[in-house]
KEKOL-189303 format. One line per field, with one value per atom (N, C-alpha, C, O, CB): atom name; residue number from 0; z, x, y. Coordinates in steps of 0.001 Angstrom, whole numbers, m for minus. Glycine has a CB too. Layout:
<rs>
atom: (CA_...) $
n: (NUM_...) $
zz: (Z_...) $
xx: (X_...) $
yy: (Y_...) $
</rs>
This chain:
<rs>
atom: (N_CA_C_O_CB_N_CA_C_O_CB_N_CA_C_O_CB_N_CA_C_O_CB_N_CA_C_O_CB_N_CA_C_O_CB_N_CA_C_O_CB_N_CA_C_O_CB_N_CA_C_O_CB_N_CA_C_O_CB_N_CA_C_O_CB_N_CA_C_O_CB_N_CA_C_O_CB_N_CA_C_O_CB_N_CA_C_O_CB_N_CA_C_O_CB_N_CA_C_O_CB_N_CA_C_O_CB_N_CA_C_O_CB_N_CA_C_O_CB_N_CA_C_O_CB_N_CA_C_O_CB_N_CA_C_O_CB_N_CA_C_O_CB_N_CA_C_O_CB_N_CA_C_O_CB_N_CA_C_O_CB_N_CA_C_O_CB_N_CA_C_O_CB_N_CA_C_O_CB_N_CA_C_O_CB_N_CA_C_O_CB_N_CA_C_O_CB_N_CA_C_O_CB_N_CA_C_O_CB_N_CA_C_O_CB_N_CA_C_O_CB_N_CA_C_O_CB_N_CA_C_O_CB_N_CA_C_O_CB_N_CA_C_O_CB_N_CA_C_O_CB_N_CA_C_O_CB_N_CA_C_O_CB_N_CA_C_O_CB_N_CA_C_O_CB_N_CA_C_O_CB_N_CA_C_O_CB_N_CA_C_O_CB_N_CA_C_O_CB_N_CA_C_O_CB_N_CA_C_O_CB_N_CA_C_O_CB_N_CA_C_O_CB_N_CA_C_O_CB_N_CA_C_O_CB_N_CA_C_O_CB_N_CA_C_O_CB_N_CA_C_O_CB_N_CA_C_O_CB_N_CA_C_O_CB_N_CA_C_O_CB_N_CA_C_O_CB_N_CA_C_O_CB_N_CA_C_O_CB_N_CA_C_O_CB_N_CA_C_O_CB_N_CA_C_O_CB_N_CA_C_O_CB_N_CA_C_O_CB_N_CA_C_O_CB_N_CA_C_O_CB_N_CA_C_O_CB_N_CA_C_O_CB_N_CA_C_O_CB_N_CA_C_O_CB_N_CA_C_O_CB_N_CA_C_O_CB_N_CA_C_O_CB_N_CA_C_O_CB_N_CA_C_O_CB_N_CA_C_O_CB_N_CA_C_O_CB_N_CA_C_O_CB_N_CA_C_O_CB_N_CA_C_O_CB_N_CA_C_O_CB_N_CA_C_O_CB_N_CA_C_O_CB_N_CA_C_O_CB_N_CA_C_O_CB_N_CA_C_O_CB_N_CA_C_O_CB_N_CA_C_O_CB_N_CA_C_O_CB_N_CA_C_O_CB_N_CA_C_O_CB_N_CA_C_O_CB_N_CA_C_O_CB_N_CA_C_O_CB_N_CA_C_O_CB_N_CA_C_O_CB_N_CA_C_O_CB_N_CA_C_O_CB_N_CA_C_O_CB_N_CA_C_O_CB_N_CA_C_O_CB_N_CA_C_O_CB_N_CA_C_O_CB_N_CA_C_O_CB_N_CA_C_O_CB_N_CA_C_O_CB_N_CA_C_O_CB_N_CA_C_O_CB_N_CA_C_O_CB_N_CA_C_O_CB_N_CA_C_O_CB_N_CA_C_O_CB_N_CA_C_O_CB_N_CA_C_O_CB_N_CA_C_O_CB_N_CA_C_O_CB_N_CA_C_O_CB_N_CA_C_O_CB_N_CA_C_O_CB_N_CA_C_O_CB_N_CA_C_O_CB_N_CA_C_O_CB_N_CA_C_O_CB_N_CA_C_O_CB_N_CA_C_O_CB_N_CA_C_O_CB_N_CA_C_O_CB_N_CA_C_O_CB_N_CA_C_O_CB_N_CA_C_O_CB_N_CA_C_O_CB_N_CA_C_O_CB_N_CA_C_O_CB_N_CA_C_O_CB_N_CA_C_O_CB_N_CA_C_O_CB_N_CA_C_O_CB_N_CA_C_O_CB_N_CA_C_O_CB_N_CA_C_O_CB_N_CA_C_O_CB_N_CA_C_O_CB_N_CA_C_O_CB_N_CA_C_O_CB_N_CA_C_O_CB_N_CA_C_O_CB_N_CA_C_O_CB_N_CA_C_O_CB_N_CA_C_O_CB_N_CA_C_O_CB_N_CA_C_O_CB_N_CA_C_O_CB_N_CA_C_O_CB_N_CA_C_O_CB_N_CA_C_O_CB_N_CA_C_O_CB_N_CA_C_O_CB_N_CA_C_O_CB) $
n: (0_0_0_0_0_1_1_1_1_1_2_2_2_2_2_3_3_3_3_3_4_4_4_4_4_5_5_5_5_5_6_6_6_6_6_7_7_7_7_7_8_8_8_8_8_9_9_9_9_9_10_10_10_10_10_11_11_11_11_11_12_12_12_12_12_13_13_13_13_13_14_14_14_14_14_15_15_15_15_15_16_16_16_16_16_17_17_17_17_17_18_18_18_18_18_19_19_19_19_19_20_20_20_20_20_21_21_21_21_21_22_22_22_22_22_23_23_23_23_23_24_24_24_24_24_25_25_25_25_25_26_26_26_26_26_27_27_27_27_27_28_28_28_28_28_29_29_29_29_29_30_30_30_30_30_31_31_31_31_31_32_32_32_32_32_33_33_33_33_33_34_34_34_34_34_35_35_35_35_35_36_36_36_36_36_37_37_37_37_37_38_38_38_38_38_39_39_39_39_39_40_40_40_40_40_41_41_41_41_41_42_42_42_42_42_43_43_43_43_43_44_44_44_44_44_45_45_45_45_45_46_46_46_46_46_47_47_47_47_47_48_48_48_48_48_49_49_49_49_49_50_50_50_50_50_51_51_51_51_51_52_52_52_52_52_53_53_53_53_53_54_54_54_54_54_55_55_55_55_55_56_56_56_56_56_57_57_57_57_57_58_58_58_58_58_59_59_59_59_59_60_60_60_60_60_61_61_61_61_61_62_62_62_62_62_63_63_63_63_63_64_64_64_64_64_65_65_65_65_65_66_66_66_66_66_67_67_67_67_67_68_68_68_68_68_69_69_69_69_69_70_70_70_70_70_71_71_71_71_71_72_72_72_72_72_73_73_73_73_73_74_74_74_74_74_75_75_75_75_75_76_76_76_76_76_77_77_77_77_77_78_78_78_78_78_79_79_79_79_79_80_80_80_80_80_81_81_81_81_81_82_82_82_82_82_83_83_83_83_83_84_84_84_84_84_85_85_85_85_85_86_86_86_86_86_87_87_87_87_87_88_88_88_88_88_89_89_89_89_89_90_90_90_90_90_91_91_91_91_91_92_92_92_92_92_93_93_93_93_93_94_94_94_94_94_95_95_95_95_95_96_96_96_96_96_97_97_97_97_97_98_98_98_98_98_99_99_99_99_99_100_100_100_100_100_101_101_101_101_101_102_102_102_102_102_103_103_103_103_103_104_104_104_104_104_105_105_105_105_105_106_106_106_106_106_107_107_107_107_107_108_108_108_108_108_109_109_109_109_109_110_110_110_110_110_111_111_111_111_111_112_112_112_112_112_113_113_113_113_113_114_114_114_114_114_115_115_115_115_115_116_116_116_116_116_117_117_117_117_117_118_118_118_118_118_119_119_119_119_119_120_120_120_120_120_121_121_121_121_121_122_122_122_122_122_123_123_123_123_123_124_124_124_124_124_125_125_125_125_125_126_126_126_126_126_127_127_127_127_127_128_128_128_128_128_129_129_129_129_129_130_130_130_130_130_131_131_131_131_131_132_132_132_132_132_133_133_133_133_133_134_134_134_134_134_135_135_135_135_135_136_136_136_136_136_137_137_137_137_137_138_138_138_138_138_139_139_139_139_139_140_140_140_140_140_141_141_141_141_141_142_142_142_142_142_143_143_143_143_143_144_144_144_144_144_145_145_145_145_145_146_146_146_146_146_147_147_147_147_147_148_148_148_148_148_149_149_149_149_149_150_150_150_150_150_151_151_151_151_151_152_152_152_152_152_153_153_153_153_153_154_154_154_154_154_155_155_155_155_155_156_156_156_156_156_157_157_157_157_157_158_158_158_158_158_159_159_159_159_159_160_160_160_160_160_161_161_161_161_161_162_162_162_162_162_163_163_163_163_163) $
zz: (4926_5263_5519_5206_6500_6088_6423_5181_5221_7162_4080_2834_2303_1796_1769_2419_1964_2788_2243_2042_4079_4946_4541_4426_6438_4325_3898_2542_2331_3831_1632_319_421_m288_m589_1307_1507_2030_1587_2483_2968_3510_2424_2332_4669_1606_521_m517_m1011_m148_m841_m1824_m1300_m2047_m2174_m14_590_472_81_2073_811_730_m711_m962_1279_m1638_m3039_m3595_m4281_m3870_m3304_m3785_m3138_m3792_m3488_m1872_m1173_m1783_m1984_321_m2075_m2702_m4104_m4497_m2756_m4852_m6203_m6149_m6978_m6913_m5178_m5030_m4869_m5590_m3835_m3950_m3686_m4892_m5245_m2450_m5514_m6674_m7811_m8445_m7140_m8068_m9154_m8875_m9799_m9385_m7604_m7283_m7532_m8007_m5824_m7211_m7501_m9011_m9495_m6871_m9748_m11207_m11778_m12741_m11820_m11183_m11656_m11459_m12346_m10916_m10305_m10060_m11094_m11617_m8647_m11383_m12361_m13754_m14457_m12382_m14155_m15465_m15574_m16620_m15713_m14508_m14492_m14693_m15511_m13157_m13943_m14058_m15452_m15938_m13004_m16087_m17417_m18542_m19718_m17619_m18186_m19191_m19838_m20995_m20235_m19106_m19608_m18724_m17983_m19655_m18790_m17887_m18052_m17066_m18096_m19247_m19428_m18807_m18207_m20918_m18951_m18326_m16805_m16100_m18790_m16302_m14861_m14378_m13329_m14528_m15149_m14799_m14764_m13857_m15809_m15741_m15777_m14552_m13937_m17064_m14192_m13000_m11741_m10876_m12852_m11632_m10455_m10417_m9346_m10452_m11585_m11637_m11206_m10426_m13061_m11712_m11326_m9830_m9161_m12157_m9307_m7873_m7058_m6043_m7526_m7494_m6789_m6821_m5821_m7411_m7972_m8085_m7163_m6548_m9542_m7075_m6179_m4723_m3923_m6352_m4383_m3035_m2777_m1700_m2839_m3760_m3629_m3349_m2455_m4923_m4117_m3922_m2524_m1830_m4984_m2119_m814_315_1243_m612_239_1298_1301_2368_1120_141_87_750_1496_m1356_483_1112_2627_3379_531_3069_4504_5184_6280_4744_4524_5080_5136_6108_4244_4104_4098_5220_5725_2740_5600_6717_8073_9112_6622_8060_9301_10127_11355_10136_9434_10081_10442_10992_9194_10152_10527_11691_11547_9317_12833_14060_14477_13646_15192_15750_16268_16276_16209_17702_16357_16362_17520_17288_16441_18751_19810_19488_19724_21149_18953_18603_17456_17457_18213_16488_15371_15844_15355_14300_16793_17343_18089_17954_18281_18866_19575_18577_18779_20482_17507_16449_15819_15552_15370_15580_14980_15910_15459_14643_17193_18167_18165_18140_19598_18192_18212_16949_17024_18358_15806_14549_14411_13997_13393_14753_14658_15625_15293_14948_16831_17846_17381_17536_19202_16817_16310_15206_15103_15782_14392_13313_13864_13412_12399_14846_15317_16326_16515_15927_16978_17920_17271_17640_19059_16303_15761_14291_13932_15925_13455_12022_11541_10979_11283_11753_11189_11769_11015_11379_13069_13552_12798_12517_15035_12473_11718_10300_9765_11673_9706_8344_8306_7375_7788_9315_9402_9535_8857_10598_10405_10608_9321_8990_11723_8600_7332_6311_5628_6764_6213_5264_5612_4724_5245_6901_7335_6977_6454_8857_7259_6975_5486_5093_7492_4671_3215_2597_1412_2565_3396_2877_1938_1072_2173_2109_1248_1918_2685_1008_1606_2278_2044_2970_1816_823_544_1374_1922_m951_1462_2265_3740_4428_2075_4210_5616_5924_6964_5927_5017_5220_5296_6218_4091_4336_4315_5481_6021_2996_5874_7039_8315_9169_7169_8451_9626_9687_10747_9617_8544_8511_8990_9881_7086_8390_8737_10207_10890_7840_10687_12077_13041_13988_12379_12801_13679_13583_14592_13339_12399_12219_12814_13318_10738_12773_13370_14870_15426_13117_15519_16947_17150_18084_17501_16272_16339_16104_16826_15301_15099_14806_15998_16343_13571_16621_17782_18880_19492_18318_19128_20155_19771_20612_20365_18506_18068_18157_18583_16630_17763_17874_19340_19679_17185_20209_21637_22220_23002_22402_21841_22297_21834_22611_21777_20587_20052_20822_21111_18557_21154_21925_23310_23780_22056_23947_25287_25291_26307_25891_24179_24083_23100_22425_23670_23021_22007_22096_21079_22125_23271_23423_23009_22859_24859_22826_22388_20893_20083_22690_20529_19133_18405_17247_19080_19087_18482_17295_17386_19525_16183_15007_15110_15391_13695_14883_14934_13596_13050_16133_13077_11832_12023_13093_11368_10957_10944_9683_8596_10989_9848_8740_8607_9598_8943_7355_7074_6238_5259_6344_6629_5871_4634_4759_6747_3452_2233_1997_1072_1062_2816_2651_3492_2995_3028_4770_5673_6242_6795_6804_6116_6646_8059_8615_6615_8647_9999_10046_9153_10418_11091_11231_12512_13572_11230_12404_13554_13593_12564_13506_14801_15011_15313_15865_16164_14937_15257_14130_13274_16490_14122_13113_12680_13486_13656_11417_10919_11565_11767_9367_11888_12473_11410_10214_13123_11847_10909_10115_8921_11658_10805_10164_10717_11913_10403_9844_10277_11239_10934_9058_12399_13374_12942_13561_14696_11899_11450_10237_10201_11112_9241_7996_7656_6657_6858_8463_8264_7091_6664_8077_6560_5494_6054_7236_4933_5204_5653_5752_5104_4702_6570_6888_5655_5607_7748_4664_3511_2712_1919_2606_2900_2187_2810_2136_2157_4096_4804_4143_3683_6284_4111_3509_4620_5530_2584_4516_5462_5046_3877_5509_5993_5724_6078_7177_6524_5151_5366_6063_6330_4032) $
xx: (m54368_m54041_m52538_m51956_m54845_m51917_m50498_m49632_m48659_m50061_m49977_m49219_m49352_m48385_m49710_m50532_m50744_m49918_m49363_m52230_m49833_m49028_m47559_m46878_m49209_m47075_m45688_m45457_m44423_m45332_m46399_m46273_m46258_m45502_m47414_m47095_m47093_m45736_m45224_m48211_m45160_m43848_m42774_m41936_m43468_m42802_m41824_m42023_m41056_m41931_m43276_m43569_m43145_m42602_m45069_m43392_m42964_m41447_m40956_m43399_m40715_m39249_m38798_m37913_m38623_m39393_m39007_m39301_m38466_m39705_m40476_m40851_m39970_m39586_m42344_m39656_m38794_m37402_m36818_m38710_m36877_m35556_m35571_m34629_m35084_m36622_m36724_m36737_m36106_m37992_m37455_m37483_m36081_m35693_m38345_m35334_m33988_m33070_m32283_m33398_m33178_m32347_m32645_m31726_m32565_m33922_m34290_m33854_m33497_m35791_m33879_m33376_m31874_m31383_m33691_m31149_m29711_m29476_m28576_m29050_m30287_m30170_m30474_m29841_m31121_m31442_m31807_m30647_m30348_m33061_m29993_m28839_m27752_m27158_m28282_m27496_m26460_m26848_m26015_m26228_m28079_m28539_m28420_m28030_m29990_m28753_m28653_m27201_m26909_m29205_m26291_m24864_m24318_m23416_m24059_m24862_m24391_m25077_m24810_m24614_m25962_m26583_m27835_m28132_m25604_m28561_m29808_m30982_m31522_m29703_m31386_m32420_m33772_m34489_m32592_m34136_m35425_m35415_m36402_m35774_m34308_m34180_m34199_m34817_m32868_m33522_m33531_m34957_m35365_m32634_m35701_m37091_m37912_m38719_m37707_m37705_m38420_m38085_m38980_m38075_m36798_m36411_m37053_m37508_m34883_m37094_m37721_m39224_m39790_m37471_m39866_m41302_m41556_m42469_m41857_m40750_m40911_m40636_m41312_m39965_m39646_m39345_m40545_m40880_m38105_m41189_m42377_m43494_m44180_m42865_m43672_m44698_m44387_m45288_m44812_m43109_m42721_m43014_m43382_m41215_m42852_m43198_m44689_m45091_m42789_m45503_m46959_m47257_m48038_m47706_m46633_m46857_m46429_m47164_m46094_m45225_m44701_m45614_m45897_m43288_m46074_m46950_m48297_m48857_m47164_m48816_m50053_m49877_m50750_m50508_m48746_m48484_m48356_m48866_m47198_m47683_m47508_m48855_m49101_m46577_m49725_m51066_m51862_m52575_m51827_m51744_m52456_m51962_m52714_m52285_m50715_m50153_m50578_m50304_m48633_m51243_m51614_m50368_m50384_m52612_m49297_m48007_m47752_m46697_m46909_m48675_m48533_m49478_m50698_m48839_m48904_m49677_m49705_m49520_m49088_m49934_m49882_m48430_m47511_m50503_m48225_m46869_m46041_m44893_m46906_m46552_m45730_m45358_m44225_m46476_m46311_m46011_m44999_m44105_m47307_m45144_m44199_m42800_m41812_m44672_m42709_m41404_m40777_m39578_m41537_m41568_m41053_m40551_m39500_m42151_m41304_m40902_m39588_m38713_m42004_m39445_m38227_m37024_m35946_m38411_m37203_m36117_m35691_m34500_m36561_m36659_m36374_m35630_m34647_m37673_m36098_m35466_m34048_m33147_m36291_m33850_m32520_m31554_m30397_m32585_m32055_m31216_m30811_m29655_m31965_m31744_m31427_m30371_m29506_m32700_m30452_m29472_m28064_m27129_m29844_m27897_m26532_m26039_m24830_m26453_m26948_m26509_m26349_m25455_m27489_m27212_m27249_m26843_m25986_m28623_m27446_m27254_m25878_m25119_m28325_m25554_m24332_m23042_m22085_m24328_m22962_m21704_m21315_m20137_m21820_m22291_m21995_m21539_m20624_m23234_m22185_m21825_m20426_m19658_m22856_m20105_m18776_m17716_m16689_m18696_m17967_m17013_m16802_m15671_m17501_m17871_m17746_m16941_m16077_m19130_m17230_m16507_m15020_m14169_m17100_m14714_m13314_m12636_m11521_m13217_m13310_m12743_m12491_m11540_m13668_m13344_m13209_m12317_m11990_m14574_m11924_m11113_m11872_m11275_m9925_m13185_m14021_m14140_m15067_m15451_m13179_m13069_m14277_m14715_m11821_m14825_m15989_m17194_m17911_m16337_m17408_m18518_m18297_m19214_m18673_m17087_m16766_m17027_m17596_m15289_m16611_m16788_m18265_m18684_m16111_m19053_m20467_m21227_m22144_m21102_m20858_m21502_m21150_m22011_m21081_m19879_m19480_m20217_m20702_m17972_m20302_m21049_m22481_m22966_m21046_m23147_m24548_m24681_m25599_m25124_m23782_m23854_m23791_m24574_m22724_m22862_m22732_m23945_m24394_m21465_m24463_m25611_m26874_m27722_m25823_m27025_m28210_m28276_m29365_m28200_m27129_m27094_m27669_m28435_m25640_m27296_m27796_m29299_m30041_m27078_m29741_m31177_m31968_m33015_m31440_m31479_m32179_m32309_m33368_m31438_m31232_m31268_m32251_m33016_m29859_m32231_m33135_m34603_m35457_m32798_m34889_m36263_m36688_m37821_m36390_m35791_m36104_m36359_m37291_m34955_m35539_m35716_m37063_m37765_m34571_m37433_m38723_m39871_m40868_m38843_m39732_m40773_m40920_m42035_m40442_m39808_m39827_m40331_m40840_m38443_m40198_m40593_m41738_m41807_m39405_m42615_m43665_m44580_m45117_m44484_m44764_m45656_m44996_m45676_m46126_m43675_m42952_m43205_m42784_m41419_m43876_m44249_m43259_m43477_m45628_m42168_m41175_m40503_m40097_m40118_m40389_m39692_m38214_m37849_m40299_m37375_m35935_m35369_m35816_m35308_m34401_m33758_m33098_m32577_m32716_m33134_m32466_m31610_m32062_m33503_m30373_m29429_m28925_m28776_m28248_m28662_m28163_m26897_m26847_m29235_m25888_m24648_m24882_m25355_m23485_m24561_m24787_m23761_m23916_m24788_m22730_m21694_m22002_m21952_m20322_m22320_m22527_m23938_m24315_m21551_m24726_m26082_m26217_m27316_m26600_m25111_m25186_m26303_m26432_m23825_m27099_m28274_m28153_m27836_m29579_m28409_m28228_m29347_m29798_m26845_m29774_m30762_m30038_m28938_m31741_m30682_m30143_m29336_m29867_m29298_m28045_m27139_m26170_m25757_m26369_m25817_m24831_m23480_m23128_m24724_m22731_m21408_m20426_m20662_m20887_m19327_m18301_m17739_m17458_m17171_m17584_m17158_m18012_m18299_m15629_m18407_m19195_m18365_m17219_m19658_m18926_m18169_m17937_m17148_m18886_m18612_m18453_m17527_m16648_m19816_m17718_m16951_m16102_m15382_m17891_m16173_m15412_m15865_m15124_m13989_m17054_m17572_m17727_m18019_m18942_m17531_m17609_m19056_m19952_m16827_m19258_m20577_m21402_m22596_m20434_m20784_m21544_m22185_m23093_m20641_m21741_m22318_m23633_m24453_m21318_m23823_m24996_m26277_m26350_m24949_m27266_m28565_m29582_m29782_m29075_m30210_m31263_m32543_m32930_m31476_m33187_m34397_m35632_m35738_m34386_m36540_m37791_m38814_m39927_m38363) $
yy: (m82026_m80638_m80481_m79443_m80181_m81514_m81430_m81231_m80478_m82687_m81898_m81745_m80313_m79745_m82764_m79743_m78368_m77388_m76434_m77999_m77614_m76752_m76844_m75826_m77144_m78066_m78246_m77585_m76951_m79744_m77726_m77102_m75577_m74912_m77553_m75022_m73572_m73096_m72068_m73163_m73840_m73477_m73525_m72627_m74416_m74569_m74687_m73585_m73005_m76067_m73305_m72260_m70892_m70079_m72251_m70640_m69376_m69218_m68160_m69307_m70269_m70212_m69981_m69163_m71515_m70684_m70535_m69157_m68568_m71561_m68644_m67309_m66235_m65265_m67026_m66411_m65456_m65440_m64376_m65796_m66614_m66700_m66106_m65417_m68154_m66365_m65809_m64286_m63630_m66330_m63719_m62265_m61704_m60785_m61866_m62238_m61735_m61947_m61068_m62422_m63110_m63402_m62428_m61910_m64848_m62181_m61277_m59843_m59112_m61323_m59435_m58099_m58005_m56981_m57744_m59069_m59096_m59073_m58385_m60349_m59826_m59836_m58450_m58019_m60889_m57759_m56414_m55448_m54648_m55896_m55517_m54647_m54891_m53949_m54872_m56156_m56508_m56016_m55444_m58035_m56226_m55766_m54252_m53733_m56205_m53544_m52077_m51656_m50783_m51497_m52281_m51949_m52264_m51581_m52714_m53290_m53686_m52909_m53157_m55171_m51967_m51126_m51700_m51402_m50838_m52512_m53102_m52672_m53493_m54656_m51394_m50894_m51586_m51754_m49423_m51985_m52655_m54048_m54475_m52748_m54745_m56066_m55904_m56703_m56784_m54869_m54599_m54352_m54852_m53384_m53582_m53292_m54589_m54790_m52288_m55455_m56736_m57584_m58165_m57508_m57659_m58417_m57834_m58582_m58435_m56497_m55877_m56158_m56377_m54357_m56150_m56462_m57905_m58176_m56229_m58813_m60219_m60395_m61178_m61124_m59668_m59744_m59284_m59894_m58890_m58217_m57724_m58763_m58977_m56401_m59405_m60445_m61626_m62197_m60928_m61985_m63085_m62715_m63575_m63427_m61436_m60980_m61147_m61586_m59512_m60799_m60987_m62461_m62786_m60510_m63342_m64780_m65219_m65922_m65591_m64794_m65195_m64726_m65484_m64636_m63484_m62963_m63684_m63937_m61447_m64012_m64787_m66140_m66586_m64968_m66804_m68110_m67964_m68795_m68747_m66919_m66686_m66452_m66956_m65486_m65680_m65458_m66760_m67010_m64414_m67585_m68866_m69780_m70613_m69563_m69621_m70384_m69820_m70420_m70400_m68673_m67971_m67660_m67741_m68819_m67305_m67089_m65637_m65324_m67577_m64751_m63347_m63098_m63178_m62380_m62799_m62639_m61167_m60278_m63512_m60920_m59552_m59082_m59899_m59466_m57786_m57255_m57818_m58198_m55737_m57894_m58507_m59962_m60382_m58451_m60720_m62114_m62177_m63024_m62865_m61284_m61253_m60877_m61424_m60268_m59944_m59579_m60756_m61004_m58368_m61474_m62658_m63699_m64307_m63274_m63897_m64830_m64381_m65205_m64941_m63076_m62542_m62726_m63112_m61058_m62454_m62652_m64114_m64424_m62217_m64996_m66428_m66864_m67602_m67224_m66412_m66800_m66272_m67001_m66319_m65014_m64415_m65099_m65356_m62901_m65388_m66047_m67445_m67839_m66132_m68186_m69525_m69453_m70324_m70217_m68415_m68283_m68086_m68747_m67115_m67174_m66924_m67950_m68091_m65560_m68671_m69706_m71075_m71836_m69808_m71392_m72749_m72839_m73645_m73312_m72027_m72191_m71723_m72513_m71442_m70461_m69916_m70499_m70673_m68454_m70810_m71404_m72681_m72897_m71711_m73522_m74747_m74413_m75040_m75667_m73424_m73025_m72411_m72655_m72030_m71620_m71013_m72102_m72061_m70030_m73070_m74168_m74958_m75311_m75105_m75236_m75965_m75172_m75721_m76286_m73885_m73043_m72991_m73032_m71625_m72902_m72890_m74209_m74219_m72634_m75317_m76636_m76838_m77514_m77727_m76251_m76390_m75319_m75387_m76340_m74335_m73246_m72323_m71683_m73799_m72253_m71407_m70034_m69775_m72055_m69167_m67872_m66966_m66284_m67168_m66943_m66099_m66531_m65695_m66145_m67831_m68341_m68007_m67558_m69868_m68227_m67926_m66454_m66122_m68279_m65579_m64136_m63771_m63071_m63347_m64239_m63869_m64490_m63871_m64293_m65703_m66323_m65561_m65350_m67805_m65146_m64370_m63038_m62642_m64130_m62343_m61086_m61313_m60616_m60485_m62294_m62559_m62952_m62498_m63669_m63784_m64232_m63056_m62979_m65216_m62143_m60983_m60058_m59515_m60211_m59883_m58999_m59605_m58868_m58701_m60916_m61545_m61264_m61124_m63066_m61182_m60826_m59428_m59190_m60896_m58514_m57137_m57122_m56456_m56236_m57852_m57901_m58435_m57887_m58771_m59492_m60050_m58999_m58864_m61295_m58255_m57201_m56095_m55623_m56604_m55685_m54622_m55062_m54285_m54202_m56283_m56785_m56891_m56551_m58159_m57357_m57459_m56072_m55883_m58161_m55119_m53737_m53195_m52547_m52839_m53448_m52996_m53624_m52962_m53337_m54896_m55587_m54955_m54730_m57095_m54676_m54095_m52655_m52183_m54151_m51960_m50555_m50352_m49325_m49704_m51310_m51310_m50097_m49657_m52559_m49559_m48409_m47095_m46079_m48310_m47110_m45921_m45727_m46553_m46045_m44662_m44405_m43495_m43137_m43788_m43119_m42232_m42920_m44078_m41807_m42195_m42715_m42372_m41231_m42141_m43362_m43197_m43665_m44674_m43990_m42945_m43369_m44730_m45044_m42324_m45529_m46827_m46872_m46513_m48025_m47318_m47415_m48849_m49565_m46441_m49257_m50599_m50491_m49747_m51455_m51232_m51304_m52173_m53303_m51873_m51669_m52439_m53548_m54344_m51518_m53605_m54619_m55853_m56978_m54050_m55640_m56779_m56869_m57902_m56705_m55797_m55809_m55264_m55250_m57185_m54814_m54248_m53213_m52375_m53609_m53283_m52430_m51625_m52165_m53268_m50322_m49447_m48411_m47909_m48756_m48112_m47051_m45749_m45742_m47414_m44641_m43319_m42744_m42036_m43382_m43044_m42500_m43591_m44425_m41259_m43577_m44535_m44246_m43084_m44471_m45275_m45062_m44570_m44742_m46362_m43959_m43516_m44698_m44591_m42794_m45817_m47064_m48195_m48246_m47342_m49089_m50242_m51084_m51414_m51094_m51438_m52222_m53673_m54387_m52206_m54101_m55487_m55588_m56450_m56090_m54712_m54850_m53625_m53638_m55125_m52577_m51341_m50483_m49597_m51677_m50719_m49848_m48439_m48259_m50379_m47457_m46064_m45592_m46133_m45153_m44579_m44049_m43701_m43999_m42835_m43079_m42602_m43742_m43492_m41791_m44963_m46106_m46594_m47219_m47247_m46304_m46800_m46287_m45148_m46379_m47151_m46813_m46523_m47327_m47976_m45358_m44988_m45707_m45673_m43428_m46347_m47127_m46301_m45757_m48459_m46221_m45469_m46336_m45883_m44953) $
</rs>
């Protein structure tokens, strides 16, 4: 059983990565004037999501909403305390400016995500819907209204994407 669990975890990671990669490929194909190829990449990305969610369910990794929020807080916190600082240091040591930039963006946004998940956990009985916006440059996430300028990357308000 242990090998199957490990295989499910690896398959989940692989399918999740394929989803994101195919969505990026779809955007590029669209920009380059290949709408049918973009459509194919988006379809494959959706299928990879189906696979990933099936693997996650087989792992029994989807719990109650409070448990899922606690898991999210823990994961986001580990990323900004443990994972990204090491990656940032390596990128700096190697002089890889693009890597350093993207790691810094993610590190700062993970702090925001941890706070938002913790807030949601603490206010779970509040059923009020609030707009949520995401910066398309760095991923900064904000409730209520998009800022005039992103506090992490300085992207302008009109670029922010409202999440349904």
